N, C-alpha and C positions, 0 to 999 in steps of 0.2 A: 613244463613251463614254470619259470621262477616267479615267486610272489612279487607284487609291486607295492611300493610304499606311497602313501599320500604325503606329498611334500608340502612345505609352506608355500611354494609357488602356486600349487594347485588350490590351496586354501585362499590365496589372494584372488585367484580367478573366480572361485565360488563366491567370495564376498562381493566382488565387483558386479557379478551377474545377479546374484540373489539380493544383496543388500541395496545396491544402487537403485535398481528398478523399484523395489518395494518402498524404498525411502521416498523416491519421487512421487509414487502413487499416494503415499501417506500424506505428503506435503500438500498435494492437490486436493485430496479428500478432506484434510483437516482445515484447509484454508477456507475463509468465509465466503469469498466472492470469486476466486480464480476460475471456478468451473463455469461461470456465466459466459466467459469470453472464448471465442474460437481461437485455437492455436494456429499460428502461421509460421512455418519452418523454412520457407523459401527465402533465405537470407543471403544477400550478396556480401562478399568479403572484399573490403577495400585493400588492394594489393600494396599500396604505398606505405600505409601505417599499420595494417593488420586490423583496423577497426571494423566491427560488424555493424552494418546499417541497412536500412530499407529506404529507398527513394520512391516517392509516389508523385504522380501528376494529378492536379485537381482542376476542374472547370471553375474558373472565376466568372467567365462570361460565355454563354452559349453562342455558337455560330448561327447565322441565318437572319431572316427578317420576315415580318408578316404585317399586313395592313389591308384596309378596305380602299378600293379604287373604282372609278367608273370605267366603262368600256373605252378602249383606245388610250388609256392613260398609262403612265409609266408604272412598272411593277415596283414593289418596295425594294429598297436597297438592303443588301445583306451586310451584316457586321461580322468581323472576324472573331474567332474564338480567342479567349484570353485564358492562359494557364498560369499556375504557379506550382512550384515544387516544394515538397517537404522532405527533409531527410531525418530519419529516425535512427539514432544510435542505440544499440542494445547496451544495457548496463550489466556489469559482472558482479555476482555475489558469490562469496566463499562460505563454506561450512568446514569446520575443523574438528578433528578428534585427536586427543593426545593422551598418552599413558606412560607410566614409568617403565623402566626396563624390566623390573620384577613382574609387573602386571602383564607385560607383553609375553614374557617367558611362561607365565602360568597359563594364560588363556590360549597360547599357541601349542600347548602340550599335546593337543589333538584337535582334529577338525571340529568335533562337536563342541568342545569347550570354547573354541574361537568364535564359531558362529553363534553360540549361545550368548557370549559376551556382546557381540555386535547387536544381537536382537534386543538385549537389555539397553544398550547405548542408543539405539535408534530413536526411541521416543524423545530422549533429551535433545538429539540433533534436530529432530522435527520441530520441537518446541522453539528452539532458538531460531531456526530458519523461518518458521511461520511468524514469529514475532517481527522479524525484519520484513517479511513479505506483506504481512498485515498492514504495518505502518506505511510501507512504500506504495502498496496498491490503493490505499486511501488518501495518500498525501499529494503534495505538489511537486515532488521531485527534488526539493531543496535539501532533504536529509535531516531537517530540523524536527526534533521530537516535541520540544516545548521550550519555554523560557523560564528562567529563574524568577520567582516572585518573592521569595524570602529565604533567609538562611539562619540557622541556629545550631548551637552545639559548642563543644563536643558533648555527646551522651556519655553515660557511665562506661560504655564499652569502647569508647574512642571513635565512634561513628558520628556523622553529622546529618542534620535534617535540612532538606532543601524543598521549599515550596515551589510548585510548578504551575504554569498557566499557559494558555494559548495552545491547545491541542494542535499538533502538526505545524506549529508556528503561525496559526491563523488567529488574529485577535477576535475575541468574542466566542471562540469555541472553548468549552469547559471540559472538565474531566481529563486533563492532560496526563494524569497518572496512568491512563490506559495505554500510553505509548511505551511504557517501561516494563521490564521483566527482571525479576531477581536473578542476579548472576551476570548480567550483561555489563559491559564497560561503556562509559560515556565520557565525552570531552565537553569543554565549554568555550564558546567563542564570544568575543566582545561585540560582534554584530552577526547578522544573518549570512554574511559572506565568509565568516571565519578567517578573515585576514589576520586577526590577532587571536591566538589561542592562549588561553590562560595557562600559565606555568608550562610553556611549551617545552617539549622534550620527553624524556623517558618517564617523567612524573606528571604528565598532563592528563592522565585518565583517572576516573573514579569508578568503583564497582558498586552497582545497585545491590544492596543487601536486604532492603525492606521497602514496602510500599504502604503508606497510610492513606487509604482511600477517603476516609471521612474528612481529613484535613488537606487533601490534595497535595500530599508531600511524598517525597522519596527519601529513603535513608541510604547514605552512601558511605563507603569506606575509602578514604583517600588520605593523602598526606596533609599535614597542617599547612604546609606552604601552598598547596593547591586550593585548600578551603579559603585561605586568606585572600587568594587572588580572585576567587569567584565573586562576581558582582551581580546584584539584582538587575534583571533585564538581559543577562547573558543568554545566548542561544545554546541549546543542548543538542548534541547529536551522538550517535553511536561512534565509538572510537576507543583506541588504546594508545600505548606509547609508540606504535609503529605506523598508525594511519587512522583514517576516520571516513565516515559515509557521507559527510556534507560536501558541498561544492568545493572544487579545487581552487588553486590560486588565480585561475583565469575566469572563474565563475561557471565552469562546466560542471554539470551535475554528475555525481557518481551513482546516484540512486535512480531507479526507474521513475517515470512520471505517472502518478496514479490518477484516481478519479477527480481529485480537486484540481488537477492540471488540465485534464481533457474536458471535463464538464465545468468550464469556466468561461467568463466573458472578457478576460484580460485584466480583471481586478487583482487576481492572485498571481497569474502567470501571463505576462504580456506577450512573450514570444514563445509559441508552442511549436516545437519541432520545425524551426526555421520560418514560421509564419508569424508576422507581426500583427497581433489582434487589434492594436490601437489604430490601424489604418482603416479609413472609411471603406476600402474595398475588401476588407476581411470579414465582412458580416457573417458569412457562412461558417467561420471558425470561432464565432462567439456564441457560446451556449446561452440558453434562456435561464438567466439567474434571477430569481424572485426573492422578495423578502416576505416572511409570514406576517409582517406587521403593516404592509402596504395596502392601499385600497380598501380600508375599512376592516381588514382582517386583524385579529387580536393576538396572533402568535400561536394559536392552537392549530394542530394538524387535523384538519377536518376533511370530510369528503368534498365539500364545496371548494376548499383551497386546492386539493389535488385535481379536481375537475378543471379548475381554472388553469393550473399548470399544464395539464394535458392539452387543453384547448389552445392555449397560447403557443405551445410547441408545434401543434398541428398547423396553425394559421401562419406563424412566422417562419417555420423551418420545414414544413411538410413532414414533421417528425411524428412517429408513432412509437413512443417508448413501450418496451416489452417487460421491463423489470423495475420494481421499486426497491431501493436499497436504503435502509434507515437503521437507527439505533433502537435498542429495546425501549428506551424512554419514548421515542417518537411513535413506535408501534403501540405502546400503551395509550398514548395521547389519542391516536386515531381510533383505537378500540373503544375508548370512552365516548368519543363523539358519535360512534355508531350505536353504542349501548343506550345513549340518552334518548334517541328518537326513532329507534327501529326495534320495538318490542312487540311480540305477538303472544296472544293468550293461547295456552295449550288447553284445548277443549276437553282433553281426557283427564285433566286434573293433575298431570305429572309435571314436574319442573326440574330442569337440570341447569345449573349455572356454571360459569367459568369462561375462560378465554381460549378460543380455538384458533385455527389458522385464519389469517387475514388476507383479504384481497380487495381490490377496487374494481368495480365494473364501469367500463367506459364503452358505451354502445352495447354491443353484444358480446364483449370480451371481458373476462375477469383476469386481472393481472395479479400475480403472486407478489407477496411482500417478502423480501430477503432481509432478515435482521442480522446486523453485524455487531458483535460485542464491543469492538474497539472504536466504533464511530462515536463522535461527540453527539449529544442530544439535539443540537441546534440545526442539523443539516439532514436533508433527504435528497436522494438522487433519483431521477427518472431516466432510465437508460434504454436506448434502442440498441439491442444487442448486436445487430448486424452492422452497426457503424463502428464497432470496437473490434480490436484484434489483440491477442496476446502473442507477441513476437518472441520466438525462442529458437535456440539452436538444438533443442531436444531436451532429454532428461538430464538430471544431475550427473556429472561426469567426474569420476575419481582420477586424480592426476597420478601418472605412473611413468613419467619420463625417465626416472632413474632405474626402471626395471621392476620396481615394486611400488605399491601404493603407500608403503610405510617408509618414512624417512627419519634418520636420527636427528635429534634436536642439537643444534650447534649455536653457540653464542660467542661473544667476543673473547671469552676465556678459553673455550675449547668445546670438545664433544661431550654431551651429557648422556647419562644412562636413561634416556627417555626417547619416545618415538611419537611422531605425529603423522596424520593423514589429512589430505586436503581434497575437497570436492568443489567444483564450481558449476555455475550455470549462467548463461546469457539470457537476459529477459528484458522485455519492454512492453508496456501497455500503451495502446494508441487508439485515438478516436479520429476517424477521417471526416466526420461530419458532426462537429459539436452542436450545430444549430438544431439538430434533430433530438437533442437531449435537454433535460432541464435540471436545475438544482434549486432547492428552496432553503434559504438561510433564515436565521433568527427565530427558529421554532422554540417555543417555551418548553423547558424540561417538564416532564410529567409530574415529577416530585414537587415542583414549585406550586402546583395547584392544590396540593394536599394541605389540609388544615389539621394540625395535631389536636387530638381530643383532650 
């Protein structure tokens, strides 16, 4: 029997099987909240346009009738059921790897070298993918990361400083720098609709090369023409010279709708998957949104405030949230409120201090607190997990329509000595009963309570 050689085609297959599956597992594992939601993969494909969507029917009014009558009187009249439909389109995200021809030839010298390279490249891909997923799973679906609050420069190395505000494009949410990652490309729109893109064309994007957390600024590398066009108040989204993640020219979102879209009363997202929340008949699609400063509350995240949110959600929507999602700042605020009035003397004389896992007891159930690094400190979500679904067509898929997952880079000049590979996924987050969930806004950041010594 003649010896057999491991070909590059076989390495492609190994990479797709080994790398793609482990990459998707890493993305789910590394993501802060994705694992809370049950995955739904029974997705219908629209034959006319190729769009992937889910269509659901909802009870707006139950059928039947009931009432008290005397003997020999007419029985209550029944009312007919009223339904409305929501259509949920899945959004498409891409991840890209690219290498020069020399790099490709070196790593493909044998199977071990190739797979070792991909194992090293995988964490970088996961980091970029998770940055996009984190922002989208927490956001409104608009694709807006923040707004420009100030600009200065150039610096000595030719870069520019941009102050950022309004985390996820929501006024009042701070720490907007959390939405950015070094190395990503961004674009600037004159409004939230991005109908006018600053310096539109091949020079419309800037690269984030630094983040200044203390001053809530990002440092960008861009042309002087683009910097001159950027205006305070501009919206910022992921994007490059070829495209971007914000809404398209018709207002249709490219990004999936996250927690701020589903757990909302219509103030941020008026139309949620074809349902107009502003209508009087759409009460069940309006989540319980509270302010931490209403009703005598002072902005602190306390057990009393959370108990009120749980109680209101139960009374108004028959909701029973199972998960609390908050920032590290809000978690610290809640811990301080417990620490202040729930201390017990250790009769053995030993004492251990510190902060452990947090939870809130409602009735006989203790609900865990899920802390997310990229959430702004002003917001807390109370989610009933069985009212949410993560709609997907499966795991990350490498594109191989040309026969290989690697394609040669081609531009307007010609073919380059470089190669790229693209993977995609279809994803959408959906809440079919927002009224069973709550959101608390206007929470005071924990650091603002501290008085420097």
